[in-house]
C-alpha atoms as one frame of an Amber mdcrd trajectory, in Angstrom:
protein
  -6.212 -20.509  -8.006  -6.923 -19.937 -11.692  -7.836 -16.509 -13.064 -11.460
 -16.035 -14.023 -12.503 -16.653 -17.609 -13.235 -12.967 -18.150  -9.724 -12.130
 -16.951  -8.165 -14.534 -19.432 -10.435 -13.517 -22.310  -9.985  -9.816 -21.694
  -6.252 -10.137 -21.284  -5.905 -12.099 -24.515  -8.090  -9.733 -26.497  -6.213
  -6.629 -25.347  -2.731  -7.990 -24.694  -0.279  -5.134 -24.911  -2.993  -2.504
 -24.840  -3.799  -2.570 -21.121  -1.406  -5.047 -19.590   2.323  -4.462 -19.380
   3.256  -7.907 -18.051   1.346 -10.909 -16.793   0.996 -12.202 -13.277   3.849
 -14.634 -13.864   6.119 -11.600 -13.405   5.145 -11.177  -9.758   6.737 -12.697
  -6.676   4.987 -16.104  -6.309   3.197 -15.198  -3.077   2.122 -11.804  -4.417
   0.797 -13.536  -7.538  -1.264 -15.899  -5.361  -2.643 -12.980  -3.362  -3.568
 -11.178  -6.605  -5.522 -14.219  -7.768  -7.254 -14.517  -4.391  -8.195 -10.809
  -4.553  -9.627 -11.376  -8.026 -11.646 -14.388  -6.869 -12.959 -12.668  -3.725
 -13.923  -9.523  -5.689 -15.952 -11.742  -8.010 -17.551 -13.940  -5.330 -18.283
 -11.252  -2.733 -18.848  -8.173  -4.890 -19.725  -9.557  -8.327 -16.861  -7.533
  -9.835 -14.450  -8.688 -12.521 -10.874  -7.398 -12.418  -8.093  -7.165 -14.969
  -4.441  -6.842 -13.990  -3.031  -3.868 -15.869   0.487  -3.499 -14.492   2.838
  -5.865 -12.689   6.637  -5.849 -12.964   8.170  -2.659 -14.344  11.634  -2.108
 -15.719  13.645   0.829 -14.443  13.144   2.497 -17.854   9.368   2.141 -17.501
   9.459   3.593 -13.983  11.617   6.473 -15.233   9.095   7.202 -17.969   6.119
   7.093 -15.606   7.896   9.206 -12.996   8.777  11.859 -15.595   5.086  12.431
 -16.379   4.008  15.816 -15.074   7.597  16.645 -14.176   9.038  17.082 -17.685
   7.825  18.388 -21.025   5.605  16.068 -23.035   8.473  15.732 -25.538  10.871
  14.519 -22.835   8.200  12.261 -21.349   7.489  10.677 -24.726  11.208  10.176
 -25.360  11.407   8.351 -22.012   8.294   6.360 -22.887   9.748   5.399 -26.279
  12.976   4.188 -24.634  10.845   2.058 -22.300   8.710   0.654 -25.127   5.600
   2.558 -24.009   3.274   4.470 -26.306   3.311   8.259 -26.447   0.891  10.369
 -24.417  -0.799  13.669 -25.209   0.050  16.957 -23.524  -3.217  16.753 -21.570
  -2.212  13.338 -20.185   1.164  14.658 -18.992   0.252  14.621 -15.304   1.975
  13.193 -12.244   0.882   9.585 -11.851   3.465   8.241  -9.404   5.522   9.515
  -6.509   8.032   6.664  -6.840  11.181   7.513  -8.746  13.300   4.955 -10.587
  14.326   2.114  -8.272  11.746   3.154  -5.668   8.586   1.425  -6.868   7.415
  -1.927  -5.519   6.460  -2.706  -9.134  10.165  -2.840  -9.998  10.649  -5.811
  -7.686   7.542  -7.811  -8.640   5.830  -6.955  -5.352   3.058  -4.704  -6.692
   0.318  -4.805  -9.280  -2.406  -2.524 -10.576  -5.921  -3.514 -11.509  -8.891
  -2.109 -13.353 -12.492  -3.093 -12.862 -14.184  -4.545 -15.930 -17.740  -3.567
 -16.806 -20.408  -6.303 -16.794 -20.134  -6.749 -20.579 -16.407  -7.437 -20.321
 -15.681  -4.798 -22.953 -14.700  -1.733 -20.922 -12.481  -0.976 -18.003 -13.025
   1.917 -15.660 -10.682   4.295 -13.894 -13.017   6.857 -12.296 -13.341   6.893
  -8.516 -17.127   6.783  -8.382 -17.738   3.627 -10.386 -20.543   1.288  -9.357
 -20.613  -1.583 -11.869 -22.223  -3.927  -9.340 -24.976  -1.357  -8.721 -24.984
  -1.593  -4.933 -24.680   2.155  -4.364 -21.035   1.969  -3.235 -17.743   2.878
  -4.900 -16.346  -0.299  -6.506 -12.710   0.802  -5.999 -13.227   1.246  -2.256
 -15.027  -2.095  -2.031 -12.195  -3.987  -3.741  -9.633  -2.010  -1.715 -11.371
  -3.043   1.501 -10.714  -6.688   0.578  -6.934  -6.118   0.308  -5.994  -6.451
   3.967  -7.919  -9.709   4.225  -5.732 -11.247   1.522  -2.481  -9.773   2.891
  -2.075  -6.761   0.604  -1.742  -3.008   1.050  -4.140  -0.908  -1.033  -2.970
   2.309  -2.699  -6.278   3.976  -1.868  -5.076   4.112   1.741  -1.781   5.866
   0.929  -1.360   9.272   2.547   0.941  10.693  -0.160  -1.225   9.922  -3.198
  -4.585   8.239  -3.785  -3.736   5.251  -6.011  -6.911   3.135  -6.164  -5.652
   0.643  -8.801  -2.481  -0.187  -6.805  -1.882  -3.185  -4.502   1.425  -4.254
  -2.956   3.045  -6.639  -0.522   6.324  -5.246   0.831   7.211  -8.626   2.358
   8.483  -6.849   5.486  11.050  -4.822   3.555  11.668  -1.131   2.957  12.522
   0.307  -0.451  16.035   1.088   0.842  16.494  -2.601   1.713  15.131  -3.659
  -1.687  17.586  -1.366  -3.478  20.487  -2.888  -1.537  19.507  -6.511  -2.133
  17.735  -6.634  -5.518  17.968  -5.204  -9.017  15.044  -3.024 -10.137  13.161
  -4.661 -12.993  13.760  -8.190 -11.704  11.339 -10.156  -9.556  12.646 -10.534
  -6.012  11.628 -14.190  -6.173  14.007 -15.416  -3.478  12.536 -12.963  -0.963
  10.627 -15.013   1.634
């Protein structure tokens, strides 16, 4: 499955601004599921997606985990070490519950998306978006497609609502991943 033309065009025009790493940095089966999700969202809902986050290094996870838990100065020092841009004090809020080594992103088994507006120029993050104008929350509609393509949706998590997040644990626990794989490297040999 090839990504949609809007996905490619948007990714190329904003490379580095919204996307940390491309889909090639996902486990091969997770990558395929991501592309199927993108295609089904377009064909069934008329929504265009962009992939904003795939594989993370342990330094990136450390930086993201420190948000809302450390001063903005410490957070920005962590972000600088990870090659991420600085954030403002108002953006210093908890955005993940997964500490370093404990995120499915660190093993190439998770990705985040954003929904692209019909012009292809904006992405949205708010929970009540309705770009396809059908009266329903776009995030929930895309999330409802996840199980059908073999993914877990972060909007169904009990610990934190994470609408952009999708993952495939491949039958593993984080404890098992930590024992068998190095954070920041795709667990490509995982069946």
